[in-house]
A tleap script that builds the chain and sets N, CA, C and O, in Angstrom:
source leaprc.protein.ff14SB
mol = sequence {
  NMET ARG PRO ALA THR PRO LEU PRO ASP LEU
  THR ALA GLN PRO LEU TYR HIE GLY THR LYS
  ALA ASP LEU GLN PRO SER ASP LEU ILE THR
  PRO GLY PHE ALA SER ASN TYR GLY GLN ARG
  LYS PRO ALA ALA PHE VAL TYR LEU SER ALA
  THR LEU GLU ALA ALA CTHR
}
set mol.1.N position { 135.050 206.744 40.189 }
set mol.1.CA position { 135.577 205.499 40.947 }
set mol.1.C position { 136.738 206.009 42.133 }
set mol.1.O position { 137.817 206.579 41.971 }
set mol.2.N position { 136.035 205.549 43.396 }
set mol.2.CA position { 137.017 206.040 44.456 }
set mol.2.C position { 138.471 205.747 44.795 }
set mol.2.O position { 138.980 204.648 44.572 }
set mol.3.N position { 138.909 206.438 45.165 }
set mol.3.CA position { 140.240 205.319 45.698 }
set mol.3.C position { 140.339 204.439 46.665 }
set mol.3.O position { 139.803 204.855 47.692 }
set mol.4.N position { 140.800 203.402 46.765 }
set mol.4.CA position { 141.005 202.709 47.620 }
set mol.4.C position { 141.303 203.061 49.033 }
set mol.4.O position { 142.212 203.864 49.246 }
set mol.5.N position { 140.594 202.515 50.077 }
set mol.5.CA position { 140.940 202.884 51.540 }
set mol.5.C position { 141.988 202.284 52.019 }
set mol.5.O position { 141.829 201.063 52.032 }
set mol.6.N position { 143.176 202.693 52.491 }
set mol.6.CA position { 144.203 202.129 52.841 }
set mol.6.C position { 143.644 201.138 53.930 }
set mol.6.O position { 142.603 201.233 54.580 }
set mol.7.N position { 144.644 200.129 53.955 }
set mol.7.CA position { 144.707 199.002 54.975 }
set mol.7.C position { 145.097 199.416 56.534 }
set mol.7.O position { 146.052 200.188 56.616 }
set mol.8.N position { 144.648 199.114 57.449 }
set mol.8.CA position { 145.012 199.788 58.952 }
set mol.8.C position { 146.655 199.202 59.057 }
set mol.8.O position { 147.077 198.451 58.178 }
set mol.9.N position { 147.356 199.540 59.993 }
set mol.9.CA position { 148.624 199.173 60.461 }
set mol.9.C position { 148.633 198.222 61.088 }
set mol.9.O position { 149.040 198.477 62.221 }
set mol.10.N position { 148.326 196.940 60.914 }
set mol.10.CA position { 147.696 195.830 62.197 }
set mol.10.C position { 149.120 195.589 63.315 }
set mol.10.O position { 149.029 194.952 64.364 }
set mol.11.N position { 150.344 196.219 62.838 }
set mol.11.CA position { 151.343 195.871 63.485 }
set mol.11.C position { 151.541 196.889 64.291 }
set mol.11.O position { 152.716 196.958 64.651 }
set mol.12.N position { 150.690 197.904 64.821 }
set mol.12.CA position { 150.754 198.709 65.473 }
set mol.12.C position { 150.637 198.462 66.843 }
set mol.12.O position { 151.173 199.125 67.731 }
set mol.13.N position { 150.012 197.613 66.967 }
set mol.13.CA position { 149.486 197.157 68.444 }
set mol.13.C position { 148.992 195.764 68.328 }
set mol.13.O position { 148.377 195.392 67.329 }
set mol.14.N position { 149.287 194.884 69.470 }
set mol.14.CA position { 149.018 193.544 69.398 }
set mol.14.C position { 147.696 193.426 69.555 }
set mol.14.O position { 146.900 194.187 70.105 }
set mol.15.N position { 147.477 192.020 68.822 }
set mol.15.CA position { 145.645 191.635 68.848 }
set mol.15.C position { 146.195 190.352 69.485 }
set mol.15.O position { 147.314 189.842 69.535 }
set mol.16.N position { 144.575 189.916 70.112 }
set mol.16.CA position { 144.882 188.830 70.996 }
set mol.16.C position { 143.546 187.853 70.316 }
set mol.16.O position { 142.517 188.289 69.800 }
set mol.17.N position { 143.944 186.442 70.505 }
set mol.17.CA position { 142.654 185.407 70.194 }
set mol.17.C position { 142.514 184.449 71.259 }
set mol.17.O position { 143.453 183.819 71.746 }
set mol.18.N position { 141.156 184.352 71.646 }
set mol.18.CA position { 141.027 183.662 72.664 }
set mol.18.C position { 141.243 181.864 72.539 }
set mol.18.O position { 140.213 181.194 72.619 }
set mol.19.N position { 142.132 181.378 72.411 }
set mol.19.CA position { 142.346 179.988 71.872 }
set mol.19.C position { 143.018 179.322 73.135 }
set mol.19.O position { 143.555 179.975 74.029 }
set mol.20.N position { 142.949 178.288 73.112 }
set mol.20.CA position { 143.607 177.138 74.439 }
set mol.20.C position { 145.114 176.673 73.419 }
set mol.20.O position { 146.094 176.255 74.036 }
set mol.21.N position { 145.173 176.777 72.031 }
set mol.21.CA position { 146.065 176.313 71.649 }
set mol.21.C position { 147.609 176.958 71.745 }
set mol.21.O position { 147.662 178.183 71.854 }
set mol.22.N position { 148.424 176.475 71.723 }
set mol.22.CA position { 149.805 176.945 71.895 }
set mol.22.C position { 150.650 177.565 71.007 }
set mol.22.O position { 151.733 177.151 70.594 }
set mol.23.N position { 149.868 178.962 70.644 }
set mol.23.CA position { 150.560 179.740 69.725 }
set mol.23.C position { 151.663 180.723 69.682 }
set mol.23.O position { 151.896 181.577 70.538 }
set mol.24.N position { 152.241 180.530 68.713 }
set mol.24.CA position { 153.776 181.442 68.898 }
set mol.24.C position { 153.705 182.495 68.093 }
set mol.24.O position { 153.110 182.229 67.049 }
set mol.25.N position { 154.157 183.799 68.192 }
set mol.25.CA position { 154.204 184.939 67.127 }
set mol.25.C position { 154.149 184.549 65.623 }
set mol.25.O position { 154.463 183.386 65.369 }
set mol.26.N position { 153.814 185.309 64.652 }
set mol.26.CA position { 153.555 184.622 63.374 }
set mol.26.C position { 152.796 183.906 63.004 }
set mol.26.O position { 152.429 183.915 61.829 }
set mol.27.N position { 152.270 182.955 64.022 }
set mol.27.CA position { 151.180 181.557 63.546 }
set mol.27.C position { 150.468 181.993 62.895 }
set mol.27.O position { 150.240 183.192 63.049 }
set mol.28.N position { 149.805 181.302 61.912 }
set mol.28.CA position { 148.752 181.899 61.103 }
set mol.28.C position { 147.199 181.281 62.032 }
set mol.28.O position { 147.312 180.209 62.626 }
set mol.29.N position { 146.178 181.842 62.071 }
set mol.29.CA position { 144.986 181.871 62.586 }
set mol.29.C position { 144.145 181.668 61.254 }
set mol.29.O position { 144.180 182.625 60.481 }
set mol.30.N position { 143.536 180.774 60.942 }
set mol.30.CA position { 142.455 180.756 59.810 }
set mol.30.C position { 141.064 180.210 59.966 }
set mol.30.O position { 140.853 179.263 60.724 }
set mol.31.N position { 139.852 180.939 59.077 }
set mol.31.CA position { 138.717 180.551 59.686 }
set mol.31.C position { 138.493 178.869 59.078 }
set mol.31.O position { 139.502 178.319 58.637 }
set mol.32.N position { 137.334 178.189 59.071 }
set mol.32.CA position { 137.390 177.254 59.079 }
set mol.32.C position { 137.068 175.924 59.826 }
set mol.32.O position { 136.826 174.794 59.401 }
set mol.33.N position { 137.124 176.281 60.690 }
set mol.33.CA position { 137.098 175.228 61.989 }
set mol.33.C position { 136.112 175.118 62.647 }
set mol.33.O position { 135.312 176.055 62.647 }
set mol.34.N position { 135.863 173.998 63.382 }
set mol.34.CA position { 134.520 173.845 64.501 }
set mol.34.C position { 134.975 175.318 65.148 }
set mol.34.O position { 136.108 175.748 65.363 }
set mol.35.N position { 133.309 176.099 65.440 }
set mol.35.CA position { 133.501 177.194 66.366 }
set mol.35.C position { 133.102 176.977 67.794 }
set mol.35.O position { 132.347 176.008 67.873 }
set mol.36.N position { 133.267 177.358 68.570 }
set mol.36.CA position { 133.150 177.114 69.889 }
set mol.36.C position { 131.601 177.649 70.445 }
set mol.36.O position { 131.374 177.710 71.653 }
set mol.37.N position { 130.622 178.008 69.471 }
set mol.37.CA position { 129.204 178.415 69.905 }
set mol.37.C position { 128.327 177.507 68.926 }
set mol.37.O position { 128.688 177.018 67.856 }
set mol.38.N position { 127.056 177.401 69.570 }
set mol.38.CA position { 126.110 176.459 68.868 }
set mol.38.C position { 126.361 175.143 68.635 }
set mol.38.O position { 126.804 174.314 69.430 }
set mol.39.N position { 126.044 174.999 67.465 }
set mol.39.CA position { 126.081 173.752 66.959 }
set mol.39.C position { 127.821 173.124 66.332 }
set mol.39.O position { 127.993 172.086 65.694 }
set mol.40.N position { 128.667 173.898 66.663 }
set mol.40.CA position { 129.954 173.633 66.570 }
set mol.40.C position { 130.266 173.831 64.963 }
set mol.40.O position { 131.152 173.126 64.478 }
set mol.41.N position { 129.665 174.635 64.242 }
set mol.41.CA position { 129.443 174.596 62.387 }
set mol.41.C position { 130.732 175.174 62.211 }
set mol.41.O position { 131.083 175.944 63.105 }
set mol.42.N position { 131.716 174.933 61.025 }
set mol.42.CA position { 132.764 175.916 60.647 }
set mol.42.C position { 132.714 177.183 60.873 }
set mol.42.O position { 131.750 177.782 60.395 }
set mol.43.N position { 133.700 177.932 61.637 }
set mol.43.CA position { 133.898 179.312 61.406 }
set mol.43.C position { 133.608 179.887 60.039 }
set mol.43.O position { 133.517 179.190 59.028 }
set mol.44.N position { 133.497 180.933 60.061 }
set mol.44.CA position { 133.518 181.689 59.021 }
set mol.44.C position { 134.625 182.689 59.320 }
set mol.44.O position { 135.590 182.865 58.576 }
set mol.45.N position { 134.395 183.397 60.580 }
set mol.45.CA position { 135.590 184.428 60.522 }
set mol.45.C position { 136.485 184.342 61.748 }
set mol.45.O position { 135.997 183.792 62.735 }
set mol.46.N position { 137.706 184.800 61.821 }
set mol.46.CA position { 138.355 184.629 62.934 }
set mol.46.C position { 138.590 186.074 63.807 }
set mol.46.O position { 139.003 187.162 63.405 }
set mol.47.N position { 138.190 185.672 65.072 }
set mol.47.CA position { 137.569 187.072 65.857 }
set mol.47.C position { 138.813 187.772 66.697 }
set mol.47.O position { 139.082 187.021 67.635 }
set mol.48.N position { 139.408 188.583 66.698 }
set mol.48.CA position { 140.692 189.021 67.515 }
set mol.48.C position { 140.109 190.124 68.459 }
set mol.48.O position { 139.047 190.688 68.193 }
set mol.49.N position { 140.906 190.429 69.663 }
set mol.49.CA position { 140.640 191.452 70.487 }
set mol.49.C position { 141.602 192.222 70.547 }
set mol.49.O position { 142.688 191.664 70.391 }
set mol.50.N position { 141.629 193.450 70.739 }
set mol.50.CA position { 142.315 194.516 71.343 }
set mol.50.C position { 143.491 194.584 72.704 }
set mol.50.O position { 144.618 195.064 72.824 }
set mol.51.N position { 142.224 193.567 73.932 }
set mol.51.CA position { 142.681 193.542 74.950 }
set mol.51.C position { 142.758 192.035 75.465 }
set mol.51.O position { 142.000 191.151 75.065 }
set mol.52.N position { 143.837 191.846 76.465 }
set mol.52.CA position { 143.885 190.493 76.372 }
set mol.52.C position { 142.894 189.803 77.574 }
set mol.52.O position { 142.973 188.595 77.795 }
set mol.53.N position { 141.983 190.648 78.308 }
set mol.53.CA position { 140.879 190.434 79.178 }
set mol.53.C position { 139.452 189.946 78.321 }
set mol.53.O position { 138.638 189.066 78.601 }
set mol.54.N position { 139.504 190.822 77.258 }
set mol.54.CA position { 138.328 190.843 76.382 }
set mol.54.C position { 138.863 189.628 75.628 }
set mol.54.O position { 137.899 189.060 75.113 }
set mol.55.N position { 139.927 189.042 75.371 }
set mol.55.CA position { 140.195 187.711 74.554 }
set mol.55.C position { 139.678 186.469 75.446 }
set mol.55.O position { 139.035 185.529 74.978 }
set mol.56.N position { 140.023 186.593 76.687 }
set mol.56.CA position { 140.123 185.436 77.291 }
set mol.56.C position { 138.595 185.271 78.073 }
set mol.56.O position { 138.351 184.269 78.745 }
savepdb mol mol.pdb
quit
């Protein structure tokens, strides 16, 4: 059995989400809402970006 891989420290850099919602730091973003693509099926993932330009 291999040892567990440590999780990355996500507080080391800001992460951005391309949403029009008025979110505040520490607000929780979860999957399961209508996506912005295709037939607007519920999204299975939350996508984040390391740059503001990519998020917008």
